[in-house]
KOLPA-767269 format. One line per field, with one value per residue (C-alpha): residue number from 0; x negated, z, y. Coordinates in nm, 2 decimals, always signed. Layout:
<recs>
n = (NUM/...)
east = (X/...)
up = (Z/...)
north = (Y/...)
</recs>
This chain:
<recs>
n = (0/1/2/3/4/5/6/7/8/9/10/11/12/13/14/15/16/17/18/19/20/21/22/23/24/25/26/27/28/29/30/31/32/33/34/35/36/37/38/39/40/41/42/43/44/45/46/47/48/49/50/51/52/53/54/55/56/57/58/59/60/61/62/63/64/65/66/67/68/69/70/71/72/73/74/75/76/77/78/79/80/81/82/83/84/85/86/87/88/89/90/91/92/93/94/95/96/97/98/99/100/101/102/103/104/105/106/107/108/109/110/111/112/113/114/115/116/117/118/119/120/121/122/123/124/125/126/127/128/129/130/131/132/133/134/135/136/137/138/139/140/141/142/143/144/145/146/147/148/149/150/151/152/153/154/155/156/157/158/159/160/161/162/163/164/165/166/167/168/169/170/171/172/173/174/175/176/177/178/179/180/181/182/183/184/185/186/187/188/189/190/191/192/193/194/195/196/197/198/199/200/201/202/203/204/205/206/207/208/209/210/211/212/213/214/215/216/217/218/219/220/221/222/223/224/225/226/227/228/229/230/231/232/233/234/235/236/237/238/239/240/241/242/243/244/245/246/247/248/249/250/251/252/253/254/255/256/257)
east = (-4.32/-4.33/-4.61/-4.40/-4.10/-4.30/-4.48/-4.17/-3.86/-3.71/-3.52/-3.75/-3.47/-3.14/-2.80/-2.65/-2.32/-2.24/-1.96/-1.88/-1.96/-1.99/-2.08/-2.26/-2.23/-2.29/-2.54/-2.78/-3.08/-3.20/-3.49/-3.67/-3.99/-3.97/-4.21/-4.20/-4.13/-3.81/-3.67/-3.82/-3.63/-3.30/-3.39/-3.29/-3.55/-3.72/-3.73/-4.01/-3.99/-4.14/-4.37/-4.51/-4.78/-4.77/-4.40/-4.07/-3.81/-3.44/-3.21/-2.87/-2.71/-2.36/-2.20/-1.89/-1.82/-1.63/-1.57/-1.46/-1.44/-1.71/-1.51/-1.48/-1.12/-1.03/-0.74/-0.57/-0.60/-0.84/-1.14/-1.26/-1.37/-1.65/-1.91/-2.21/-2.47/-2.75/-3.03/-3.39/-3.64/-3.76/-3.96/-3.90/-4.16/-4.22/-4.28/-3.94/-3.85/-3.51/-3.26/-3.12/-2.80/-2.74/-2.40/-2.18/-1.89/-1.62/-1.29/-1.09/-0.98/-0.93/-1.29/-1.41/-1.23/-1.35/-1.71/-1.71/-1.57/-1.75/-2.10/-2.10/-2.20/-2.14/-1.88/-1.67/-1.35/-1.39/-1.22/-1.46/-1.47/-1.71/-1.69/-1.86/-1.91/-2.19/-2.53/-2.42/-2.25/-2.13/-2.03/-1.81/-1.75/-1.56/-1.55/-1.20/-1.24/-1.57/-1.49/-1.64/-1.98/-2.27/-2.09/-2.37/-2.61/-2.81/-3.03/-3.11/-2.93/-2.59/-2.44/-2.25/-1.88/-1.72/-1.60/-1.94/-1.94/-2.17/-2.17/-2.44/-2.49/-2.75/-2.85/-2.93/-3.24/-3.39/-3.43/-3.76/-3.95/-4.04/-4.41/-4.34/-4.20/-4.46/-4.50/-4.30/-4.01/-3.98/-4.04/-3.73/-3.50/-3.60/-3.45/-3.27/-3.19/-2.99/-3.02/-2.73/-2.71/-2.39/-2.47/-2.66/-2.55/-2.83/-2.78/-2.92/-2.74/-2.90/-2.80/-2.94/-2.92/-3.12/-3.39/-3.23/-3.20/-3.34/-3.31/-3.49/-3.27/-3.29/-3.11/-2.90/-2.72/-2.72/-2.52/-2.52/-2.42/-2.43/-2.80/-2.80/-2.47/-2.67/-2.90/-3.18/-3.34/-3.26/-3.46/-3.77/-3.89/-3.76/-3.58/-3.70/-3.41/-3.32/-3.00/-2.87/-2.56/-2.53/-2.59/-2.39/-2.46/-2.43/-2.38/-2.49/-2.35/-2.46/-2.77/-2.91/-3.20/-3.44)
up = (+13.15/+12.87/+13.04/+13.35/+13.15/+12.95/+13.26/+13.48/+13.27/+13.51/+13.44/+13.49/+13.61/+13.79/+13.69/+13.99/+13.83/+13.55/+13.31/+13.26/+13.40/+13.19/+13.22/+12.94/+12.97/+12.78/+12.58/+12.32/+12.18/+11.83/+11.69/+11.36/+11.26/+10.96/+10.76/+10.93/+10.60/+10.55/+10.88/+10.86/+10.54/+10.72/+11.02/+11.05/+11.05/+11.39/+11.46/+11.38/+11.40/+11.73/+11.64/+11.83/+11.68/+11.37/+11.30/+11.34/+11.51/+11.43/+11.68/+11.64/+11.98/+12.04/+12.39/+12.59/+12.71/+13.02/+13.02/+13.32/+13.45/+13.67/+13.97/+13.82/+13.70/+13.39/+13.14/+13.08/+12.73/+12.63/+12.86/+12.77/+12.43/+12.22/+12.06/+11.83/+11.75/+11.49/+11.63/+11.61/+11.84/+11.78/+11.92/+11.87/+11.81/+12.18/+12.23/+12.39/+12.32/+12.27/+12.05/+11.71/+11.62/+11.26/+11.35/+11.64/+11.58/+11.85/+11.88/+12.02/+11.78/+12.06/+12.18/+11.82/+11.79/+12.13/+12.06/+11.72/+11.84/+12.17/+12.13/+11.75/+11.71/+11.40/+11.54/+11.33/+11.42/+11.38/+11.46/+11.71/+11.95/+12.18/+12.19/+12.33/+12.64/+12.87/+12.75/+12.40/+12.30/+11.97/+11.84/+11.54/+11.38/+11.08/+11.00/+10.96/+10.93/+10.80/+10.86/+10.69/+10.52/+10.70/+11.04/+11.30/+11.07/+10.96/+10.73/+10.36/+10.31/+10.46/+10.56/+10.28/+10.33/+10.31/+10.51/+10.67/+10.88/+11.14/+11.30/+11.56/+11.78/+12.04/+12.31/+12.65/+12.83/+13.17/+13.32/+13.28/+13.60/+13.62/+13.57/+13.26/+13.06/+12.85/+12.69/+12.38/+12.58/+12.76/+12.44/+12.28/+12.58/+12.83/+12.66/+12.83/+12.59/+12.27/+11.99/+11.78/+11.49/+11.33/+11.10/+11.30/+11.63/+11.78/+12.11/+12.35/+12.62/+12.90/+13.03/+13.36/+13.49/+13.69/+13.50/+13.26/+13.40/+13.08/+12.98/+12.71/+12.41/+12.09/+11.78/+11.64/+11.36/+11.20/+10.91/+10.93/+10.70/+10.95/+10.91/+10.53/+10.55/+10.73/+10.42/+10.55/+10.36/+10.47/+10.78/+10.70/+10.94/+11.27/+11.52/+11.87/+12.10/+12.45/+12.65/+12.95/+13.17/+13.21/+13.39/+13.54/+13.36/+13.45/+13.15/+13.16/+13.00/+12.65/+12.64/+12.36/+12.17/+11.98)
north = (+10.91/+10.65/+10.45/+10.41/+10.29/+10.04/+9.91/+9.87/+9.87/+10.12/+10.44/+10.74/+10.97/+10.97/+11.11/+11.28/+11.37/+11.13/+11.22/+10.85/+10.51/+10.20/+9.83/+9.66/+9.28/+8.95/+9.15/+9.01/+9.20/+9.09/+9.28/+9.27/+9.45/+9.69/+9.90/+10.24/+10.41/+10.21/+10.34/+10.69/+10.78/+10.73/+10.96/+11.32/+11.60/+11.62/+11.25/+11.00/+10.62/+10.50/+10.21/+9.91/+9.69/+9.91/+9.84/+10.02/+9.80/+9.77/+9.62/+9.44/+9.45/+9.30/+9.31/+9.36/+9.71/+9.85/+10.23/+10.42/+10.78/+10.92/+10.80/+10.45/+10.46/+10.25/+10.28/+9.94/+9.80/+10.09/+10.06/+9.71/+9.60/+9.44/+9.65/+9.60/+9.86/+9.88/+10.10/+10.20/+10.37/+10.73/+11.02/+11.39/+11.65/+11.69/+11.32/+11.25/+10.88/+10.74/+10.56/+10.65/+10.47/+10.38/+10.25/+10.14/+9.91/+9.89/+9.70/+10.00/+10.27/+10.52/+10.47/+10.52/+10.85/+10.98/+10.89/+11.04/+11.37/+11.41/+11.24/+11.27/+10.91/+10.70/+10.47/+10.23/+10.05/+9.68/+9.35/+9.18/+8.89/+8.71/+8.33/+8.02/+7.82/+7.72/+7.84/+7.92/+8.25/+8.39/+8.73/+8.81/+9.15/+9.26/+9.64/+9.77/+10.14/+10.27/+10.63/+10.94/+10.92/+11.08/+11.07/+11.09/+11.26/+10.97/+11.17/+11.13/+10.80/+10.77/+10.43/+10.25/+10.21/+9.87/+9.57/+9.48/+9.17/+9.00/+8.66/+8.56/+8.26/+8.23/+7.98/+8.14/+8.03/+8.09/+8.43/+8.60/+8.68/+9.04/+8.97/+8.77/+9.07/+9.24/+9.58/+9.48/+9.35/+9.68/+9.88/+9.71/+9.72/+9.99/+10.30/+10.58/+10.86/+10.87/+11.13/+11.26/+11.51/+11.66/+11.94/+12.20/+12.04/+11.84/+11.67/+11.41/+11.21/+11.01/+10.67/+10.53/+10.18/+9.92/+9.73/+9.47/+9.12/+8.96/+8.59/+8.40/+8.34/+8.13/+8.25/+7.96/+8.15/+8.49/+8.61/+8.99/+9.27/+9.56/+9.62/+9.65/+9.85/+10.12/+10.15/+9.93/+9.64/+9.28/+9.19/+8.98/+8.71/+8.57/+8.79/+8.86/+8.76/+8.86/+8.81/+8.99/+8.92/+9.29/+9.62/+9.91/+10.24/+10.61/+10.83/+11.19/+11.50/+11.60/+11.82/+12.04/+11.89/+12.12)
</recs>
């Protein structure tokens, strides 16, 4: 399965009966290489850091979110908001690959509450905005409500509370042709499963969408405290940047993970 995903950037399954539909748009991927041990110590039992070129990878991913029911209905003033996540890539004991979220900041308190209670994800309520014009786009985030420690089951080291902030500016370049994207591009962006742990409850959820329309991106400015707030060291070296105008996403029901 993984070889297909890496080669094509395409979802290896379909979701016939989604429980939710989303659109992720104006999205930037920033990734830094980390020593695998620095990431592994923050993971729960049963998950191992997924490595590429000998490194674990941590992503800072800001975007604009649309949330709708399975039939596409939205709730005014609730269903659209900015979000930023800090994530890494993992495998379970059976080789299943997916995402582990260290934190997810969202600008809607109701969305934070629902995600914490249903998907058991470490969401935080934050003041956020997306700004810019033309080929430049910026993202600002200031955490308002850190929430309880160890939410999301982040393992041995829990995220530190506090008013973490993030400010990113990028310049958007030309779109990649499909044959220009390499294995690392797909490793960092073509991910379809998330893991969550809350006490003894271990779950996965699937997200299916068309291959990302990816653009070149140049990082103009980064001043971020979300990564270190998760218990990780400061990123070292330049970030790998991608931009996407967005995709429509089908979200599957929660499944047991063992």
